[in-house]
N, CA, C and O atoms as a Maestro MAE file, in Angstrom:
{
 s_m_m2io_version
 :::
 2.0.0
}

f_m_ct {
 s_m_title
 :::
 protein
 m_atom[348] {
  # First column is atom index #
  i_m_mmod_type
  r_m_x_coord
  r_m_y_coord
  r_m_z_coord
  i_m_residue_number
  s_m_chain_name
  s_m_pdb_residue_name
  s_m_pdb_atom_name
  i_m_atomic_number
  :::
  1 25 0.880 -1.150 0.044 1 A "MET " " N  " 7
  2 3 0.043 0.042 -0.020 1 A "MET " " CA " 6
  3 2 0.977 1.168 -0.064 1 A "MET " " C  " 6
  4 15 2.047 1.127 0.543 1 A "MET " " O  " 8
  5 25 0.602 2.179 -0.767 2 A "LEU " " N  " 7
  6 3 1.384 3.398 -0.875 2 A "LEU " " CA " 6
  7 2 0.464 4.523 -0.292 2 A "LEU " " C  " 6
  8 15 -0.653 4.811 -0.724 2 A "LEU " " O  " 8
  9 25 1.119 5.116 0.768 3 A "CYS " " N  " 7
  10 3 0.367 6.263 1.523 3 A "CYS " " CA " 6
  11 2 0.657 7.564 0.817 3 A "CYS " " C  " 6
  12 15 1.817 7.901 0.580 3 A "CYS " " O  " 8
  13 25 -0.338 8.267 0.492 4 A "VAL " " N  " 7
  14 3 -0.257 9.556 -0.187 4 A "VAL " " CA " 6
  15 2 -1.077 10.690 0.503 4 A "VAL " " C  " 6
  16 15 -2.277 10.575 0.751 4 A "VAL " " O  " 8
  17 25 -0.353 11.765 0.783 5 A "ASP " " N  " 7
  18 3 -1.148 12.944 1.397 5 A "ASP " " CA " 6
  19 2 -1.903 12.636 2.543 5 A "ASP " " C  " 6
  20 15 -3.092 12.941 2.643 5 A "ASP " " O  " 8
  21 25 -1.195 11.978 3.511 6 A "ILE " " N  " 7
  22 3 -1.784 11.727 4.888 6 A "ILE " " CA " 6
  23 2 -1.397 12.802 5.884 6 A "ILE " " C  " 6
  24 15 -0.216 13.095 6.068 6 A "ILE " " O  " 8
  25 25 -2.496 13.447 6.588 7 A "PRO " " N  " 7
  26 3 -1.978 14.457 7.546 7 A "PRO " " CA " 6
  27 2 -1.367 13.873 8.731 7 A "PRO " " C  " 6
  28 15 -1.835 12.834 9.198 7 A "PRO " " O  " 8
  29 25 -0.291 14.488 9.297 8 A "VAL " " N  " 7
  30 3 0.593 13.865 10.361 8 A "VAL " " CA " 6
  31 2 0.630 15.029 11.552 8 A "VAL " " C  " 6
  32 15 0.435 16.217 11.296 8 A "VAL " " O  " 8
  33 25 0.872 14.586 12.730 9 A "GLN " " N  " 7
  34 3 1.221 15.355 13.839 9 A "GLN " " CA " 6
  35 2 2.719 15.383 13.956 9 A "GLN " " C  " 6
  36 15 3.330 14.326 14.114 9 A "GLN " " O  " 8
  37 25 3.323 16.498 13.889 10 A "MET " " N  " 7
  38 3 4.798 16.520 13.767 10 A "MET " " CA " 6
  39 2 5.399 17.144 14.952 10 A "MET " " C  " 6
  40 15 4.821 18.067 15.526 10 A "MET " " O  " 8
  41 25 6.630 16.648 15.379 11 A "ILE " " N  " 7
  42 3 7.501 17.389 16.263 11 A "ILE " " CA " 6
  43 2 8.651 17.648 15.508 11 A "ILE " " C  " 6
  44 15 9.268 16.743 14.945 11 A "ILE " " O  " 8
  45 25 9.033 19.017 15.451 12 A "SER " " N  " 7
  46 3 10.151 19.457 14.543 12 A "SER " " CA " 6
  47 2 10.940 20.561 15.425 12 A "SER " " C  " 6
  48 15 10.468 21.125 16.412 12 A "SER " " O  " 8
  49 25 12.193 20.758 14.899 13 A "CYS " " N  " 7
  50 3 12.899 21.826 15.466 13 A "CYS " " CA " 6
  51 2 13.281 22.848 14.533 13 A "CYS " " C  " 6
  52 15 13.682 22.551 13.408 13 A "CYS " " O  " 8
  53 25 13.175 24.127 14.960 14 A "THR " " N  " 7
  54 3 13.450 25.246 14.036 14 A "THR " " CA " 6
  55 2 14.537 26.182 14.668 14 A "THR " " C  " 6
  56 15 14.419 26.768 15.744 14 A "THR " " O  " 8
  57 25 15.589 26.225 13.845 15 A "ASP " " N  " 7
  58 3 16.772 26.981 14.443 15 A "ASP " " CA " 6
  59 2 16.579 28.523 14.355 15 A "ASP " " C  " 6
  60 15 15.582 28.964 13.783 15 A "ASP " " O  " 8
  61 25 17.438 29.298 14.866 16 A "THR " " N  " 7
  62 3 17.316 30.723 14.926 16 A "THR " " CA " 6
  63 2 17.155 31.335 13.504 16 A "THR " " C  " 6
  64 15 16.556 32.397 13.333 16 A "THR " " O  " 8
  65 25 17.694 30.645 12.526 17 A "ASN " " N  " 7
  66 3 17.526 31.131 11.080 17 A "ASN " " CA " 6
  67 2 16.312 30.605 10.270 17 A "ASN " " C  " 6
  68 15 16.215 30.783 9.056 17 A "ASN " " O  " 8
  69 25 15.462 29.996 10.959 18 A "GLY " " N  " 7
  70 3 14.213 29.488 10.490 18 A "GLY " " CA " 6
  71 2 14.194 28.146 9.815 18 A "GLY " " C  " 6
  72 15 13.171 27.698 9.296 18 A "GLY " " O  " 8
  73 25 15.441 27.462 9.832 19 A "LYS " " N  " 7
  74 3 15.554 26.074 9.272 19 A "LYS " " CA " 6
  75 2 14.788 25.165 10.106 19 A "LYS " " C  " 6
  76 15 14.927 25.121 11.328 19 A "LYS " " O  " 8
  77 25 13.917 24.382 9.396 20 A "ILE " " N  " 7
  78 3 13.010 23.369 9.973 20 A "ILE " " CA " 6
  79 2 13.794 22.005 9.768 20 A "ILE " " C  " 6
  80 15 14.323 21.677 8.706 20 A "ILE " " O  " 8
  81 25 13.792 21.219 10.995 21 A "THR " " N  " 7
  82 3 14.336 19.753 10.863 21 A "THR " " CA " 6
  83 2 13.078 18.982 11.604 21 A "THR " " C  " 6
  84 15 12.724 19.226 12.757 21 A "THR " " O  " 8
  85 25 12.499 18.054 10.777 22 A "PRO " " N  " 7
  86 3 11.534 17.274 11.242 22 A "PRO " " CA " 6
  87 2 12.167 16.155 12.139 22 A "PRO " " C  " 6
  88 15 13.219 15.612 11.801 22 A "PRO " " O  " 8
  89 25 11.486 15.815 13.316 23 A "MET " " N  " 7
  90 3 12.271 14.748 14.169 23 A "MET " " CA " 6
  91 2 11.325 13.495 14.327 23 A "MET " " C  " 6
  92 15 11.724 12.346 14.139 23 A "MET " " O  " 8
  93 25 10.110 13.803 14.669 24 A "ARG " " N  " 7
  94 3 9.093 12.703 14.969 24 A "ARG " " CA " 6
  95 2 7.859 12.997 14.591 24 A "ARG " " C  " 6
  96 15 7.490 14.166 14.708 24 A "ARG " " O  " 8
  97 25 6.990 12.036 14.076 25 A "PHE " " N  " 7
  98 3 5.658 12.319 13.685 25 A "PHE " " CA " 6
  99 2 4.820 11.156 13.961 25 A "PHE " " C  " 6
  100 15 5.359 10.063 14.137 25 A "PHE " " O  " 8
  101 25 3.504 11.295 14.017 26 A "ARG " " N  " 7
  102 3 2.607 10.188 14.039 26 A "ARG " " CA " 6
  103 2 1.202 10.481 13.148 26 A "ARG " " C  " 6
  104 15 0.708 11.590 12.946 26 A "ARG " " O  " 8
  105 25 0.740 9.290 12.713 27 A "PHE " " N  " 7
  106 3 -0.323 9.233 11.758 27 A "PHE " " CA " 6
  107 2 -1.284 8.106 12.136 27 A "PHE " " C  " 6
  108 15 -0.907 7.273 12.959 27 A "PHE " " O  " 8
  109 25 -2.484 8.026 11.596 28 A "ARG " " N  " 7
  110 3 -3.291 6.857 11.707 28 A "ARG " " CA " 6
  111 2 -3.241 6.054 10.473 28 A "ARG " " C  " 6
  112 15 -3.409 6.546 9.357 28 A "ARG " " O  " 8
  113 25 -2.997 4.758 10.705 29 A "ASP " " N  " 7
  114 3 -3.006 3.869 9.611 29 A "ASP " " CA " 6
  115 2 -4.356 3.569 9.066 29 A "ASP " " C  " 6
  116 15 -5.328 4.172 9.521 29 A "ASP " " O  " 8
  117 25 -4.499 2.639 8.080 30 A "LYS " " N  " 7
  118 3 -5.864 2.239 7.457 30 A "LYS " " CA " 6
  119 2 -6.816 1.632 8.433 30 A "LYS " " C  " 6
  120 15 -8.019 1.592 8.178 30 A "LYS " " O  " 8
  121 25 -6.255 1.095 9.688 31 A "THR " " N  " 7
  122 3 -7.059 0.441 10.642 31 A "THR " " CA " 6
  123 2 -7.472 1.451 11.835 31 A "THR " " C  " 6
  124 15 -8.170 1.173 12.810 31 A "THR " " O  " 8
  125 25 -6.884 2.664 11.529 32 A "GLY " " N  " 7
  126 3 -7.179 3.631 12.675 32 A "GLY " " CA " 6
  127 2 -6.157 3.689 13.777 32 A "GLY " " C  " 6
  128 15 -6.223 4.545 14.659 32 A "GLY " " O  " 8
  129 25 -5.121 2.692 13.721 33 A "GLU " " N  " 7
  130 3 -4.120 2.698 14.824 33 A "GLU " " CA " 6
  131 2 -3.174 3.721 14.613 33 A "GLU " " C  " 6
  132 15 -2.727 3.944 13.488 33 A "GLU " " O  " 8
  133 25 -2.783 4.459 15.767 34 A "LEU " " N  " 7
  134 3 -1.908 5.499 15.770 34 A "LEU " " CA " 6
  135 2 -0.460 5.056 15.753 34 A "LEU " " C  " 6
  136 15 0.005 4.389 16.678 34 A "LEU " " O  " 8
  137 25 0.269 5.435 14.679 35 A "ILE " " N  " 7
  138 3 1.721 4.982 14.413 35 A "ILE " " CA " 6
  139 2 2.643 6.101 14.656 35 A "ILE " " C  " 6
  140 15 2.482 7.094 13.947 35 A "ILE " " O  " 8
  141 25 3.651 6.116 15.599 36 A "THR " " N  " 7
  142 3 4.606 6.947 15.825 36 A "THR " " CA " 6
  143 2 5.927 6.587 15.048 36 A "THR " " C  " 6
  144 15 6.334 5.425 15.059 36 A "THR " " O  " 8
  145 25 6.537 7.493 14.434 37 A "VAL " " N  " 7
  146 3 7.702 7.374 13.704 37 A "VAL " " CA " 6
  147 2 8.781 8.291 14.056 37 A "VAL " " C  " 6
  148 15 8.576 9.500 13.951 37 A "VAL " " O  " 8
  149 25 9.966 7.830 14.482 38 A "THR " " N  " 7
  150 3 11.172 8.726 14.915 38 A "THR " " CA " 6
  151 2 11.978 8.781 13.547 38 A "THR " " C  " 6
  152 15 12.328 7.760 12.956 38 A "THR " " O  " 8
  153 25 12.241 10.077 13.099 39 A "ILE " " N  " 7
  154 3 13.045 10.167 11.950 39 A "ILE " " CA " 6
  155 2 14.514 9.911 12.064 39 A "ILE " " C  " 6
  156 15 15.166 10.668 12.783 39 A "ILE " " O  " 8
  157 25 15.115 8.919 11.431 40 A "ASP " " N  " 7
  158 3 16.512 8.571 11.587 40 A "ASP " " CA " 6
  159 2 17.356 9.626 10.860 40 A "ASP " " C  " 6
  160 15 18.325 10.128 11.430 40 A "ASP " " O  " 8
  161 25 17.021 9.958 9.660 41 A "LYS " " N  " 7
  162 3 17.817 10.976 8.884 41 A "LYS " " CA " 6
  163 2 16.994 11.676 7.873 41 A "LYS " " C  " 6
  164 15 16.086 11.091 7.282 41 A "LYS " " O  " 8
  165 25 17.305 12.981 7.652 42 A "VAL " " N  " 7
  166 3 16.649 13.754 6.606 42 A "VAL " " CA " 6
  167 2 17.636 13.660 5.395 42 A "VAL " " C  " 6
  168 15 18.794 14.059 5.514 42 A "VAL " " O  " 8
  169 25 17.212 13.184 4.352 43 A "LEU " " N  " 7
  170 3 18.141 12.825 3.128 43 A "LEU " " CA " 6
  171 2 18.258 14.168 2.384 43 A "LEU " " C  " 6
  172 15 19.374 14.570 2.054 43 A "LEU " " O  " 8
  173 25 17.138 14.883 2.106 44 A "SER " " N  " 7
  174 3 17.208 16.140 1.358 44 A "SER " " CA " 6
  175 2 15.970 17.020 1.789 44 A "SER " " C  " 6
  176 15 14.938 16.533 2.252 44 A "SER " " O  " 8
  177 25 16.179 18.331 1.592 45 A "GLU " " N  " 7
  178 3 15.092 19.257 1.731 45 A "GLU " " CA " 6
  179 2 15.032 20.087 0.584 45 A "GLU " " C  " 6
  180 15 16.076 20.326 -0.022 45 A "GLU " " O  " 8
  181 25 13.921 20.571 0.192 46 A "GLU " " N  " 7
  182 3 13.658 21.286 -0.971 46 A "GLU " " CA " 6
  183 2 12.459 22.378 -0.736 46 A "GLU " " C  " 6
  184 15 11.319 21.958 -0.533 46 A "GLU " " O  " 8
  185 25 12.711 23.686 -0.764 47 A "GLN " " N  " 7
  186 3 11.873 24.792 -0.686 47 A "GLN " " CA " 6
  187 2 10.915 24.982 -1.952 47 A "GLN " " C  " 6
  188 15 11.395 24.965 -3.086 47 A "GLN " " O  " 8
  189 25 9.685 25.146 -1.752 48 A "TYR " " N  " 7
  190 3 8.952 25.400 -2.985 48 A "TYR " " CA " 6
  191 2 9.271 26.852 -3.556 48 A "TYR " " C  " 6
  192 15 9.626 27.749 -2.791 48 A "TYR " " O  " 8
  193 25 9.145 27.038 -4.810 49 A "LYS " " N  " 7
  194 3 9.698 28.066 -5.523 49 A "LYS " " CA " 6
  195 2 8.998 29.316 -4.906 49 A "LYS " " C  " 6
  196 15 9.656 30.335 -4.696 49 A "LYS " " O  " 8
  197 25 7.574 29.241 -4.595 50 A "ASN " " N  " 7
  198 3 6.870 30.555 -4.088 50 A "ASN " " CA " 6
  199 2 6.885 30.632 -2.633 50 A "ASN " " C  " 6
  200 15 6.123 31.413 -2.063 50 A "ASN " " O  " 8
  201 25 7.784 29.800 -1.907 51 A "LYS " " N  " 7
  202 3 7.914 29.883 -0.462 51 A "LYS " " CA " 6
  203 2 6.605 29.588 0.293 51 A "LYS " " C  " 6
  204 15 6.372 30.135 1.372 51 A "LYS " " O  " 8
  205 25 5.795 28.763 -0.250 52 A "VAL " " N  " 7
  206 3 4.597 28.388 0.537 52 A "VAL " " CA " 6
  207 2 4.862 27.085 1.358 52 A "VAL " " C  " 6
  208 15 4.044 26.674 2.181 52 A "VAL " " O  " 8
  209 25 5.973 26.495 1.112 53 A "GLY " " N  " 7
  210 3 6.285 25.241 1.924 53 A "GLY " " CA " 6
  211 2 7.523 24.597 1.644 53 A "GLY " " C  " 6
  212 15 8.329 25.195 0.931 53 A "GLY " " O  " 8
  213 25 7.798 23.470 2.093 54 A "ALA " " N  " 7
  214 3 9.017 22.712 1.973 54 A "ALA " " CA " 6
  215 2 8.615 21.268 1.890 54 A "ALA " " C  " 6
  216 15 7.535 20.876 2.333 54 A "ALA " " O  " 8
  217 25 9.574 20.411 1.267 55 A "SER " " N  " 7
  218 3 9.547 18.893 1.198 55 A "SER " " CA " 6
  219 2 10.756 18.305 1.877 55 A "SER " " C  " 6
  220 15 11.841 18.865 1.721 55 A "SER " " O  " 8
  221 25 10.668 17.335 2.539 56 A "PHE " " N  " 7
  222 3 11.736 16.710 3.224 56 A "PHE " " CA " 6
  223 2 11.673 15.127 2.918 56 A "PHE " " C  " 6
  224 15 10.739 14.415 3.286 56 A "PHE " " O  " 8
  225 25 12.747 14.694 2.225 57 A "SER " " N  " 7
  226 3 12.935 13.261 1.987 57 A "SER " " CA " 6
  227 2 13.692 12.653 3.280 57 A "SER " " C  " 6
  228 15 14.752 13.150 3.661 57 A "SER " " O  " 8
  229 25 13.132 11.620 3.894 58 A "CYS " " N  " 7
  230 3 13.628 11.199 5.057 58 A "CYS " " CA " 6
  231 2 13.634 9.550 5.002 58 A "CYS " " C  " 6
  232 15 13.073 8.899 4.120 58 A "CYS " " O  " 8
  233 25 14.377 8.992 6.114 59 A "THR " " N  " 7
  234 3 14.343 7.648 6.411 59 A "THR " " CA " 6
  235 2 13.983 7.335 7.769 59 A "THR " " C  " 6
  236 15 14.281 8.203 8.590 59 A "THR " " O  " 8
  237 25 13.378 6.237 8.224 60 A "ALA " " N  " 7
  238 3 12.944 5.831 9.496 60 A "ALA " " CA " 6
  239 2 12.608 4.413 9.416 60 A "ALA " " C  " 6
  240 15 12.468 3.866 8.322 60 A "ALA " " O  " 8
  241 25 12.457 3.718 10.654 61 A "VAL " " N  " 7
  242 3 11.948 2.475 10.795 61 A "VAL " " CA " 6
  243 2 10.462 2.613 11.111 61 A "VAL " " C  " 6
  244 15 10.021 3.095 12.155 61 A "VAL " " O  " 8
  245 25 9.707 2.120 10.056 62 A "VAL " " N  " 7
  246 3 8.194 2.155 10.215 62 A "VAL " " CA " 6
  247 2 7.678 0.681 10.125 62 A "VAL " " C  " 6
  248 15 7.915 -0.004 9.131 62 A "VAL " " O  " 8
  249 25 7.013 0.245 11.123 63 A "CYS " " N  " 7
  250 3 6.413 -1.013 11.302 63 A "CYS " " CA " 6
  251 2 7.360 -2.082 11.176 63 A "CYS " " C  " 6
  252 15 7.047 -3.130 10.611 63 A "CYS " " O  " 8
  253 25 8.666 -1.857 11.739 64 A "GLY " " N  " 7
  254 3 9.731 -2.909 11.685 64 A "GLY " " CA " 6
  255 2 10.612 -2.837 10.572 64 A "GLY " " C  " 6
  256 15 11.578 -3.600 10.587 64 A "GLY " " O  " 8
  257 25 10.459 -2.038 9.575 65 A "ALA " " N  " 7
  258 3 11.150 -2.019 8.307 65 A "ALA " " CA " 6
  259 2 11.542 -0.600 7.899 65 A "ALA " " C  " 6
  260 15 10.768 0.357 7.892 65 A "ALA " " O  " 8
  261 25 12.809 -0.575 7.566 66 A "ARG " " N  " 7
  262 3 13.490 0.819 7.096 66 A "ARG " " CA " 6
  263 2 12.795 1.326 5.864 66 A "ARG " " C  " 6
  264 15 12.861 0.677 4.820 66 A "ARG " " O  " 8
  265 25 12.101 2.511 5.942 67 A "LYS " " N  " 7
  266 3 11.539 3.126 4.831 67 A "LYS " " CA " 6
  267 2 12.061 4.466 4.455 67 A "LYS " " C  " 6
  268 15 12.689 5.155 5.259 67 A "LYS " " O  " 8
  269 25 11.814 4.827 3.276 68 A "THR " " N  " 7
  270 3 12.125 6.108 2.742 68 A "THR " " CA " 6
  271 2 10.776 6.901 2.412 68 A "THR " " C  " 6
  272 15 9.889 6.284 1.822 68 A "THR " " O  " 8
  273 25 10.620 7.958 2.690 69 A "PHE " " N  " 7
  274 3 9.256 8.750 2.421 69 A "PHE " " CA " 6
  275 2 9.506 10.269 2.409 69 A "PHE " " C  " 6
  276 15 10.579 10.768 2.747 69 A "PHE " " O  " 8
  277 25 8.447 10.956 2.001 70 A "THR " " N  " 7
  278 3 8.580 12.478 1.888 70 A "THR " " CA " 6
  279 2 7.526 13.019 2.823 70 A "THR " " C  " 6
  280 15 6.394 12.544 2.913 70 A "THR " " O  " 8
  281 25 7.971 14.028 3.498 71 A "LEU " " N  " 7
  282 3 7.041 14.842 4.237 71 A "LEU " " CA " 6
  283 2 6.977 16.264 3.715 71 A "LEU " " C  " 6
  284 15 7.986 16.864 3.343 71 A "LEU " " O  " 8
  285 25 5.774 16.776 3.700 72 A "TRP " " N  " 7
  286 3 5.469 18.116 3.109 72 A "TRP " " CA " 6
  287 2 5.096 19.017 4.175 72 A "TRP " " C  " 6
  288 15 4.253 18.629 4.984 72 A "TRP " " O  " 8
  289 25 5.659 20.282 4.299 73 A "TYR " " N  " 7
  290 3 5.141 21.329 5.190 73 A "TYR " " CA " 6
  291 2 4.633 22.506 4.509 73 A "TYR " " C  " 6
  292 15 5.307 23.090 3.659 73 A "TYR " " O  " 8
  293 25 3.479 22.872 4.848 74 A "ASN " " N  " 7
  294 3 2.822 24.184 4.301 74 A "ASN " " CA " 6
  295 2 2.994 25.285 5.269 74 A "ASN " " C  " 6
  296 15 2.370 25.341 6.329 74 A "ASN " " O  " 8
  297 25 3.937 26.236 4.841 75 A "TYR " " N  " 7
  298 3 4.088 27.455 5.858 75 A "TYR " " CA " 6
  299 2 2.839 28.227 6.194 75 A "TYR " " C  " 6
  300 15 2.631 28.579 7.356 75 A "TYR " " O  " 8
  301 25 2.002 28.503 5.220 76 A "TYR " " N  " 7
  302 3 0.699 29.311 5.578 76 A "TYR " " CA " 6
  303 2 -0.250 28.575 6.350 76 A "TYR " " C  " 6
  304 15 -0.802 29.147 7.290 76 A "TYR " " O  " 8
  305 25 -0.542 27.264 6.057 77 A "ALA " " N  " 7
  306 3 -1.608 26.518 6.853 77 A "ALA " " CA " 6
  307 2 -1.041 25.888 7.963 77 A "ALA " " C  " 6
  308 15 -1.824 25.401 8.779 77 A "ALA " " O  " 8
  309 25 0.314 25.787 8.187 78 A "HIS " " N  " 7
  310 3 1.082 25.170 9.320 78 A "HIS " " CA " 6
  311 2 0.694 23.702 9.376 78 A "HIS " " C  " 6
  312 15 0.478 23.159 10.459 78 A "HIS " " O  " 8
  313 25 0.603 23.060 8.232 79 A "GLU " " N  " 7
  314 3 0.325 21.799 8.190 79 A "GLU " " CA " 6
  315 2 1.339 20.859 7.655 79 A "GLU " " C  " 6
  316 15 2.026 21.209 6.695 79 A "GLU " " O  " 8
  317 25 1.499 19.582 8.252 80 A "TRP " " N  " 7
  318 3 2.501 18.549 7.718 80 A "TRP " " CA " 6
  319 2 1.554 17.530 7.060 80 A "TRP " " C  " 6
  320 15 0.404 17.319 7.446 80 A "TRP " " O  " 8
  321 25 2.202 16.880 5.958 81 A "HIS " " N  " 7
  322 3 1.470 15.847 5.329 81 A "HIS " " CA " 6
  323 2 2.600 14.704 4.859 81 A "HIS " " C  " 6
  324 15 3.710 15.039 4.446 81 A "HIS " " O  " 8
  325 25 2.203 13.413 4.967 82 A "LEU " " N  " 7
  326 3 3.197 12.478 4.564 82 A "LEU " " CA " 6
  327 2 2.752 11.878 3.264 82 A "LEU " " C  " 6
  328 15 1.557 11.704 3.025 82 A "LEU " " O  " 8
  329 25 3.692 11.564 2.435 83 A "SER " " N  " 7
  330 3 3.454 10.879 1.103 83 A "SER " " CA " 6
  331 2 4.668 10.001 0.719 83 A "SER " " C  " 6
  332 15 5.779 10.114 1.235 83 A "SER " " O  " 8
  333 25 4.369 9.204 -0.145 84 A "ARG " " N  " 7
  334 3 5.324 8.268 -0.824 84 A "ARG " " CA " 6
  335 2 5.932 7.272 0.252 84 A "ARG " " C  " 6
  336 15 7.126 6.976 0.206 84 A "ARG " " O  " 8
  337 25 5.171 6.818 1.120 85 A "LEU " " N  " 7
  338 3 5.420 5.716 2.085 85 A "LEU " " CA " 6
  339 2 4.698 4.492 1.710 85 A "LEU " " C  " 6
  340 15 3.474 4.466 1.587 85 A "LEU " " O  " 8
  341 25 5.505 3.426 1.522 86 A "ARG " " N  " 7
  342 3 5.060 2.108 1.140 86 A "ARG " " CA " 6
  343 2 5.041 1.307 2.525 86 A "ARG " " C  " 6
  344 15 6.030 1.035 3.205 86 A "ARG " " O  " 8
  345 25 3.724 0.990 2.796 87 A "VAL " " N  " 7
  346 3 3.616 0.248 4.039 87 A "VAL " " CA " 6
  347 2 2.994 -1.126 3.837 87 A "VAL " " C  " 6
  348 15 2.833 -1.879 4.798 87 A "VAL " " O  " 8
  :::
 }
 m_bond[347] {
  # First column is bond index #
  i_m_from
  i_m_to
  i_m_order
  :::
  1 1 2 1
  2 2 3 1
  3 3 4 2
  4 3 5 1
  5 5 6 1
  6 6 7 1
  7 7 8 2
  8 7 9 1
  9 9 10 1
  10 10 11 1
  11 11 12 2
  12 11 13 1
  13 13 14 1
  14 14 15 1
  15 15 16 2
  16 15 17 1
  17 17 18 1
  18 18 19 1
  19 19 20 2
  20 19 21 1
  21 21 22 1
  22 22 23 1
  23 23 24 2
  24 23 25 1
  25 25 26 1
  26 26 27 1
  27 27 28 2
  28 27 29 1
  29 29 30 1
  30 30 31 1
  31 31 32 2
  32 31 33 1
  33 33 34 1
  34 34 35 1
  35 35 36 2
  36 35 37 1
  37 37 38 1
  38 38 39 1
  39 39 40 2
  40 39 41 1
  41 41 42 1
  42 42 43 1
  43 43 44 2
  44 43 45 1
  45 45 46 1
  46 46 47 1
  47 47 48 2
  48 47 49 1
  49 49 50 1
  50 50 51 1
  51 51 52 2
  52 51 53 1
  53 53 54 1
  54 54 55 1
  55 55 56 2
  56 55 57 1
  57 57 58 1
  58 58 59 1
  59 59 60 2
  60 59 61 1
  61 61 62 1
  62 62 63 1
  63 63 64 2
  64 63 65 1
  65 65 66 1
  66 66 67 1
  67 67 68 2
  68 67 69 1
  69 69 70 1
  70 70 71 1
  71 71 72 2
  72 71 73 1
  73 73 74 1
  74 74 75 1
  75 75 76 2
  76 75 77 1
  77 77 78 1
  78 78 79 1
  79 79 80 2
  80 79 81 1
  81 81 82 1
  82 82 83 1
  83 83 84 2
  84 83 85 1
  85 85 86 1
  86 86 87 1
  87 87 88 2
  88 87 89 1
  89 89 90 1
  90 90 91 1
  91 91 92 2
  92 91 93 1
  93 93 94 1
  94 94 95 1
  95 95 96 2
  96 95 97 1
  97 97 98 1
  98 98 99 1
  99 99 100 2
  100 99 101 1
  101 101 102 1
  102 102 103 1
  103 103 104 2
  104 103 105 1
  105 105 106 1
  106 106 107 1
  107 107 108 2
  108 107 109 1
  109 109 110 1
  110 110 111 1
  111 111 112 2
  112 111 113 1
  113 113 114 1
  114 114 115 1
  115 115 116 2
  116 115 117 1
  117 117 118 1
  118 118 119 1
  119 119 120 2
  120 119 121 1
  121 121 122 1
  122 122 123 1
  123 123 124 2
  124 123 125 1
  125 125 126 1
  126 126 127 1
  127 127 128 2
  128 127 129 1
  129 129 130 1
  130 130 131 1
  131 131 132 2
  132 131 133 1
  133 133 134 1
  134 134 135 1
  135 135 136 2
  136 135 137 1
  137 137 138 1
  138 138 139 1
  139 139 140 2
  140 139 141 1
  141 141 142 1
  142 142 143 1
  143 143 144 2
  144 143 145 1
  145 145 146 1
  146 146 147 1
  147 147 148 2
  148 147 149 1
  149 149 150 1
  150 150 151 1
  151 151 152 2
  152 151 153 1
  153 153 154 1
  154 154 155 1
  155 155 156 2
  156 155 157 1
  157 157 158 1
  158 158 159 1
  159 159 160 2
  160 159 161 1
  161 161 162 1
  162 162 163 1
  163 163 164 2
  164 163 165 1
  165 165 166 1
  166 166 167 1
  167 167 168 2
  168 167 169 1
  169 169 170 1
  170 170 171 1
  171 171 172 2
  172 171 173 1
  173 173 174 1
  174 174 175 1
  175 175 176 2
  176 175 177 1
  177 177 178 1
  178 178 179 1
  179 179 180 2
  180 179 181 1
  181 181 182 1
  182 182 183 1
  183 183 184 2
  184 183 185 1
  185 185 186 1
  186 186 187 1
  187 187 188 2
  188 187 189 1
  189 189 190 1
  190 190 191 1
  191 191 192 2
  192 191 193 1
  193 193 194 1
  194 194 195 1
  195 195 196 2
  196 195 197 1
  197 197 198 1
  198 198 199 1
  199 199 200 2
  200 199 201 1
  201 201 202 1
  202 202 203 1
  203 203 204 2
  204 203 205 1
  205 205 206 1
  206 206 207 1
  207 207 208 2
  208 207 209 1
  209 209 210 1
  210 210 211 1
  211 211 212 2
  212 211 213 1
  213 213 214 1
  214 214 215 1
  215 215 216 2
  216 215 217 1
  217 217 218 1
  218 218 219 1
  219 219 220 2
  220 219 221 1
  221 221 222 1
  222 222 223 1
  223 223 224 2
  224 223 225 1
  225 225 226 1
  226 226 227 1
  227 227 228 2
  228 227 229 1
  229 229 230 1
  230 230 231 1
  231 231 232 2
  232 231 233 1
  233 233 234 1
  234 234 235 1
  235 235 236 2
  236 235 237 1
  237 237 238 1
  238 238 239 1
  239 239 240 2
  240 239 241 1
  241 241 242 1
  242 242 243 1
  243 243 244 2
  244 243 245 1
  245 245 246 1
  246 246 247 1
  247 247 248 2
  248 247 249 1
  249 249 250 1
  250 250 251 1
  251 251 252 2
  252 251 253 1
  253 253 254 1
  254 254 255 1
  255 255 256 2
  256 255 257 1
  257 257 258 1
  258 258 259 1
  259 259 260 2
  260 259 261 1
  261 261 262 1
  262 262 263 1
  263 263 264 2
  264 263 265 1
  265 265 266 1
  266 266 267 1
  267 267 268 2
  268 267 269 1
  269 269 270 1
  270 270 271 1
  271 271 272 2
  272 271 273 1
  273 273 274 1
  274 274 275 1
  275 275 276 2
  276 275 277 1
  277 277 278 1
  278 278 279 1
  279 279 280 2
  280 279 281 1
  281 281 282 1
  282 282 283 1
  283 283 284 2
  284 283 285 1
  285 285 286 1
  286 286 287 1
  287 287 288 2
  288 287 289 1
  289 289 290 1
  290 290 291 1
  291 291 292 2
  292 291 293 1
  293 293 294 1
  294 294 295 1
  295 295 296 2
  296 295 297 1
  297 297 298 1
  298 298 299 1
  299 299 300 2
  300 299 301 1
  301 301 302 1
  302 302 303 1
  303 303 304 2
  304 303 305 1
  305 305 306 1
  306 306 307 1
  307 307 308 2
  308 307 309 1
  309 309 310 1
  310 310 311 1
  311 311 312 2
  312 311 313 1
  313 313 314 1
  314 314 315 1
  315 315 316 2
  316 315 317 1
  317 317 318 1
  318 318 319 1
  319 319 320 2
  320 319 321 1
  321 321 322 1
  322 322 323 1
  323 323 324 2
  324 323 325 1
  325 325 326 1
  326 326 327 1
  327 327 328 2
  328 327 329 1
  329 329 330 1
  330 330 331 1
  331 331 332 2
  332 331 333 1
  333 333 334 1
  334 334 335 1
  335 335 336 2
  336 335 337 1
  337 337 338 1
  338 338 339 1
  339 339 340 2
  340 339 341 1
  341 341 342 1
  342 342 343 1
  343 343 344 2
  344 343 345 1
  345 345 346 1
  346 346 347 1
  347 347 348 2
  :::
 }
}
């Protein structure tokens, strides 16, 4: 199953220059169970051209297996979304 555009609850760190680093998040899987994921490594970060948000390519252990996925942050709505996670 490929998870696309799932809203997540995020814990992130923002430094004094405004750089955001995602650290841990949680989301509900298809059965409604709350899954908590601690991010091992941020592989890349990309700012949207019009500065409305950013995307983060990350790796973490999800459901017992190492996964690579993308997290999206919308600056205006203050919302995080998960996509491209194969569960």
